[in-house]
C-alpha positions in Angstrom: 243.3 -83.5 71.7 243.6 -85.5 74.8 244.2 -89.2 74.9 241.1 -91.4 74.8 240.7 -94.7 76.7 238.5 -97.5 75.2 236.8 -98.7 78.4 236.0 -102.0 76.8 239.6 -102.8 76.1 241.3 -101.3 79.2 242.5 -104.0 81.6 243.5 -101.6 84.3 247.1 -102.6 84.3 248.2 -99.1 85.2 251.2 -98.9 82.8 249.7 -95.7 81.3 249.3 -94.2 84.8 253.0 -94.9 85.6 254.2 -93.5 82.3 252.2 -90.3 82.1 254.7 -87.4 82.7 252.0 -85.0 83.8 249.9 -87.4 85.9 246.8 -86.9 83.7 245.8 -90.6 83.9 244.4 -92.4 86.8 242.3 -95.5 87.5 238.7 -95.0 88.4 236.7 -97.0 91.0 236.2 -99.8 88.5 239.9 -100.1 87.8 239.7 -98.5 84.3 242.0 -95.8 83.2 240.6 -92.3 82.8 242.3 -89.2 81.3 242.0 -85.7 82.7 241.8 -83.8 79.3 242.8 -80.5 81.0 246.2 -82.0 82.1 246.9 -84.2 79.0 249.7 -82.8 76.8 249.3 -85.3 73.9 252.7 -86.7 74.4 251.7 -90.2 73.1 253.6 -92.1 75.8 250.5 -93.8 77.1 249.6 -95.0 73.6 253.1 -96.6 73.3 252.9 -98.5 76.6 249.4 -99.8 76.5 249.6 -103.6 76.0 246.0 -103.9 74.7 246.0 -100.8 72.5 243.1 -99.3 74.5 244.5 -95.7 74.2 244.4 -93.5 71.2 245.0 -89.8 70.3 242.2 -88.7 68.0 
């Protein structure tokens, strides 16, 4: 299952974008991270770097 972003917690810092090895995460027009589920490989790296724990793998 792809990583999920809690939009209420995401601060748009971009650390997950920089960390994703397959470029599955980007920031939308509102500056909130979004995950392309088709590209996500469930590596968990984004979860580890998120400073506000806004990302989970469910």
